[in-house]
N, C-alpha and C positions, 0 to 999 in steps of 0.2 A: 522384220516380218515382210514378206512379198507384197506385191500390190493385190494380188488375188485374195490373200488372207484378210487385208484391210476391207476389200470390197464385201467379203461374207461377214465381218464384224458389222460393217455399216448396214448391210441388208437385214441382219438379226436385230439390230437396234431400231430400224425402220419398222420391222413387223411388230415390235414391241409397243412402239409409239401408237401405231394404227389400232392395235387392239385396246390400247389404254384410252384411246380418244373414243373408240366405239363404246367402250363401257362406260365412260363419263356421259356420252350422248344418250345413252339408254337410260341413265338416271334422270336426266331432264325431260325425256320423254315420259317417263313414269309419272312425274308430277304434273305434265299436261294432260296425258290420256287416262289417268287413274292406275291404282295398283294392278288390277286384274289383267288389264289389257297389256300393261307393261311387262307383266311377268310373263305372258305368252309370247310377247315379241323377244324377250330376253331368252327364252327357251328355243325359240327358233334360231336366234343368232348363235347361241351356243351350241346348238346341234349342227350347224353349218360350219362352225368353226372347228368342231370336233371332227367333222368328215374332212376339212380342208387340212387339218393337222395330220391326219393319217395319211391322205395322198402325199403331202410334202414330206412326211416322216419316211414313208417307203422309198420315195424318190432320193431323199438324203442318204438312206442306207445303201441303196443300189451306186450311187454317185461316189460315195466314200470308198465301198468296196472296189469299184472300177479304177478309182483315182490312186488308191493307196496299196493295192494288192501287189504291184511290183516292188513295193518298198518292203515287203514283208519277208520272212526267212522262208515262207513256202514257195515263193516264186520260182527259187532255184532248186527247190527239193531238199531232200535230207542228204547230208554228207555221210552217213553212215548206212549199212545195209539194213540194220535192225531198225534204224529211225525211219525206213520207208513204211514198216508195218505200223509204226506209230503215227505217221502221217495219215495212214489209211483209216486207223481207228479215230484220228481227230476229225476227218472229213465226214466219216460215218455219223459220228456224234453231232458234227455241225449240221448235217442234213436233216436229221431227226429233229434236234431242237429248233433248228431254223424253220422246218415246215409248220411246227407247233407255235413258233412265235408269230409267223405270218397269219396262221388261222386265228389264234387268240387275239391278236392285235386287230385284225380285221373286225372280228365279231365284237369286240369291245367298243371301238369307235363307230361302227356302223349301227349298232343296237341303240347307241347314244343319240344317233341322228333319227333312226326310224321310229323309235318308240318314245319321242320327245312328248312332253306333257301338252295336250291340247284340249280346247273347250268340248266337254261332253264325253272325253274319253276316260275310262276308268282302268286303273291299274288292276292286273290280274294276280291274285294271291296265289302264289305257288310254295307251299310250306316244305314238302317232301315228295322224293320219287325214289324208292328203293332201287329200281333198274338204272336210273341215270347215275346214282351213287355208286353201283357196282361197276358200271362201264368206265366212269372217269377215275376210279381207283385202281381197278384191274389193269385196264390198257397201258397207263402209265408205268405201272409196276413191272409188267412184262418188257416193256422196252427197256427201262432202266436196268432190269436184270440181265438182259442181253448185252448191253453196254458195258456193265460191271464185269461180265464174263470175258468179253473181248479185252477189257483192260488187265485182268488178271493173267489172262494168257500171254500178253506181252510182258507183263511184269515178271512172271515166273521165268520167261525165256531170258531177258537180260540179266537176271540176277542168279541164274543157275550156274552149273559149272561151265567155265569157258572152255573152248577147244583146246585140245593138247598143244597145238603150235602157237597159242596166244602168247603175246609179248606182256610179260607181268610188270606192272608199274604201280609202286605204292605212292600215293598222293597223300599229303597231311596238311591240313589246314591249321593256320595260326593267326593271330590277330598281328598283321593284316596282311597275309601273303600265302603262298603255297610252296610245299617242299616236296620234291619227286625223288624216288629212290629206284635204282635199277639193280637186280641182281648181277653179280659178276660172273666170271667163266663156271662157277660150281652151279649157276642157276638157281641157287637158294638165297633167300633173304636171311641175314643174320638176326638174331634175337636183340630185342631192344627193351627197354624199361625207362619210364618216365623219370625215375630217380636219378637216371645218368645224364639227363638232358643238361647241357652246358653250352650256351652260345659262346662264350668266352673261349672254351677250349675247341671250338669248331665241331661240337657235337650236339648239333640241332635237334636230332631225332632219338636221342638217349641210347645210341648203339652201343653194345656190351663189348668194348674193345680189350678191357682188362677186368681181372678180378678186383672186388671190392669187399673185403670182409666186413666193413663197418656197415654197409648197404646189403649186405648178403647177397651180392651179385656175382655171378660167374661168367667170365667171358666166353665169347662164342666166336670161333675162328671164321664163320661164314660172314662175318662183318667185314673181313679185311679186304674183300675185293668189291664190295657193295658201291656203287657210284650215287652220289647225292648231287642234285642240281636244284635251283630255285627259279621259280616263277615260269619257266618254260619246260614243256613235255615233248619229247620227241617220240613220234610213233610212225608206224610203217603203213602205206597204202596196201589194202587188200589183206592185211593180217590182223586178225582179232587182237584187241587190247584188253586185257583184264585188269581193272583198276581195283587195288585195295585201299580203301579210303578211310582216313584216321583223322582226328583232332587232337592238337596239342593243349587245348585250353577250353574254348566253348564251342557250342554247336554252330558248325558252318555248313554249307550246302555247295557240292560240286555240281555246278550249273554248266552243262555243254549244249547249248541251244541250237548250234549248227548239226549237232549229231542227234538232237533230240533226246538227250540224257540228263538226268539229274538224280542226285542221291545225297543224303544227309552224311555229313562227317560228324560222328558223335564221339566225345571223348571216352576212351575206355572200351569202345564197342566197335570193332572193325566192321565195315559194310563193303559190299562188292558190287560192281556191275561190269559188262563187257559189250564190247560193240566192234563192228569193223568198218574202218575209214574206206570211203569210196573214192575221194580225190585228194591229191596232194596239195599242198598250200598253193603252190605255183599254179596248178591246174585250175584250182578255185578263184584264183586272181583273175585268170582269163574268161571262166565261166560268168563270174560276176561284173567283169569289166572294171573292178576296182584294183589298182595297182597296190594299194595299201592294204588289202584283205588281210585279216588274220583270224584263225580260229580261236574264240575267247574262252577262258575259264572264268566263270563269273561265281562269286558266292551268293546264291538265293536264299540265304537266311541272314536276317539282321543279327549282327555279330558284334556291334559297338560302334564307336564314334568313326572309325576308319572304315566302315563297311564298304562305303562307296569307292575306296580305292583298292579293294582286294581282287585284282585282276591277274589273271595268267593267261599264257598263250601256249596253243598246241601246234607244233610244227609237224605236219605230215608229209614225210618223204619216203622216197623209194628204199627198198631193203639194202641197196648198194650205198646210199646217201647215209642210212642210219649206221651201217657198219663201220663207215668211215668216221662219223661222229663220235660213235662209242669207242672207237680205238683211240681217240684223242683225249678221252676223259680219265682222270685220274681217281682212284678210289678215295672215298671221303677220308678214310684212315690216315692216308699218306697226306692228304691236303691238310689235315690237322696237326699230323705228326711228320713233317718233311724229313726230320733227322733219322727217322726209322726206315724211310723208303730204301730199298734194295738199290745199290748202285750198279749201273751198267757195267759189264765186264770191259775192261780196257782192250783197246786193240792190239792185237799181236803183231808188233813190228819187225819180228824175226822172219815172218812168211812174207816174201815179195810175190805180188802177182806175176803170173806167167809173162803177160805182155811187157811188164816193166823189167823182168829178168832179160827178156829177149833184147830189150833196147840196151841195157848194162852189157850184156855179152858182146853185142855189136861194137859197143864203143871200145 
């Protein structure tokens, strides 16, 4: 820990010791002055302590926000276009609830000081007030309803149909990692079935590569050009990404904090969301000033003993870089069955290039 942290801890301990000593001193005073006078003195001390706690608390909240804001994800803004709207919703919610927090906390501690028990002061009995009940029920209900409407609006947007030019990526969670699948040249994902899953045979997603009469499974040719990768997802800057989210075992959750997105991965129930990256990974390294920056895929749902290690990476690249990367990928069918991969046609040695023929003729 830093010296500043040690100083804060020491100051907190010192404040605790001071309060403890004051309380012990008040006990001794009560013995000397009598119980009634001691009670009034204690009330006065406690009232001022409450007022002091409120002031120190507000200063602490401001200081922590001022000190730590640059370390939060909000300092650099959302890395997705849709996430900007979610940030706006978050800031609106923070503004409304923050204002309520300040008002209620001020009244709580101020009233404890102002209405402390004193000699000759009688408490006012206030049993019920219909108007007050309606105000503090209806007003919060209206504000909360508005916030819920904003939330639903953004939720329906990112879970609705993605734009036609969206890059489709299927992401499947398993204990404890991520599997990504891209459609091949046919732009269609092949069918899959959990009964066909076999890590030993290189079929981690249960793609239907061949007929299986015993399991009553029929092959789907659309699988033959699908590309499967693990842990790292490649997407394109400025191009919508349509995620089809699944799970191979228990409930996981695709957490994309930099893009302000998250969605549960539920066994047997595909879920979807889409977003548009704003910056490439390279650009984000420059924006954050962190040469080791990566877009992280976290599992935001406790899924077992290895939950902490379930981390993936998103590489945001340009369309040209993505095309080059995709051209280097081999369909998962041929990765698992290299003997079935079509062989490249042999070079025709009977045809001599023009330049070479000219050299030969010259000889």
